[in-house]
C-alpha positions as CSV (number, residue, x, y, z in Angstrom):
1,C,-139.9,-41.9,-133.8
2,K,-140.5,-45.6,-133.3
3,A,-142.5,-45.1,-130.1
4,S,-145.0,-42.8,-131.8
5,K,-145.3,-44.9,-135.0
6,P,-148.4,-47.0,-134.0
7,R,-150.4,-43.9,-133.0
8,L,-149.3,-42.1,-136.2
9,Q,-150.4,-45.1,-138.2
10,D,-153.8,-45.0,-136.5
11,L,-154.1,-41.3,-137.1
12,A,-153.2,-41.7,-140.8
13,E,-156.0,-44.3,-141.3
14,T,-158.6,-41.8,-139.9
15,S,-157.2,-38.5,-141.1
16,P,-159.2,-36.4,-143.6
17,L,-155.8,-35.3,-145.0
18,P,-153.5,-37.7,-146.7
19,I,-150.5,-38.6,-144.5
20,G,-147.1,-39.8,-145.7
21,Y,-143.8,-40.1,-143.9
22,A,-140.1,-40.1,-144.7
23,H,-137.1,-41.1,-142.6
24,E,-134.4,-38.5,-142.2
25,E,-131.6,-40.8,-143.4
26,D,-133.5,-41.2,-146.7
27,L,-134.0,-37.5,-147.4
28,E,-131.0,-35.7,-145.9
29,D,-130.5,-33.2,-148.7
30,F,-134.3,-32.5,-149.0
31,L,-134.6,-31.9,-145.2
32,D,-131.7,-29.4,-145.1
33,V,-132.6,-27.4,-148.2
34,F,-136.4,-27.3,-148.3
35,V,-138.0,-27.8,-144.9
36,K,-135.4,-26.9,-142.3
37,I,-136.1,-29.8,-139.9
38,K,-134.8,-29.0,-136.4
39,A,-136.6,-31.7,-134.4
40,F,-137.6,-35.3,-134.8
41,P,-140.3,-36.1,-135.4
42,T,-141.5,-33.1,-137.4
43,Y,-145.0,-33.1,-138.9
44,I,-145.7,-30.7,-141.8
45,V,-148.8,-29.9,-143.9
46,F,-148.0,-29.0,-147.5
47,Q,-150.5,-27.5,-149.9
48,N,-149.5,-27.0,-153.5
49,G,-145.9,-27.5,-152.6
50,E,-145.9,-24.9,-149.9
51,E,-145.6,-25.4,-146.2
52,K,-148.8,-24.4,-144.4
53,A,-148.3,-25.7,-140.9
54,R,-145.8,-27.6,-138.7
55,V,-145.6,-29.4,-135.4
56,E,-142.2,-30.3,-134.0
57,G,-141.7,-33.2,-131.5
58,V,-144.1,-35.8,-130.4
59,D,-147.3,-33.8,-129.7
60,F,-150.3,-35.7,-131.0
61,E,-152.8,-33.1,-129.6
62,A,-151.1,-30.4,-131.7
63,L,-150.8,-32.7,-134.7
64,E,-154.5,-33.4,-134.6
65,K,-155.3,-29.7,-134.3
66,M,-153.0,-29.0,-137.2
67,I,-154.8,-31.6,-139.3
68,Q,-158.2,-30.3,-138.4
69,A,-157.2,-26.6,-139.1
70,N,-156.0,-27.6,-142.6
71,I,-158.9,-29.6,-143.9
72,P,-159.8,-28.0,-147.3
73,S,-163.2,-26.4,-147.5
74,K,-165.7,-28.1,-149.7
């Protein structure tokens, strides 16, 4: 979502987890087959190729909680 992009970029710079993004038009087959995207934006945490958590829609509070909950233990 273009409106949320600046805040997402800020979050990516400070996140303890690496954050990447993809646009739906670039990954149509991937989205349908592997991650079953139902809403845009959708934020997903993957670990070892498996989905561990997901936030659908623009909800930065939930996104920040998801990131914090998935920081690997040292």
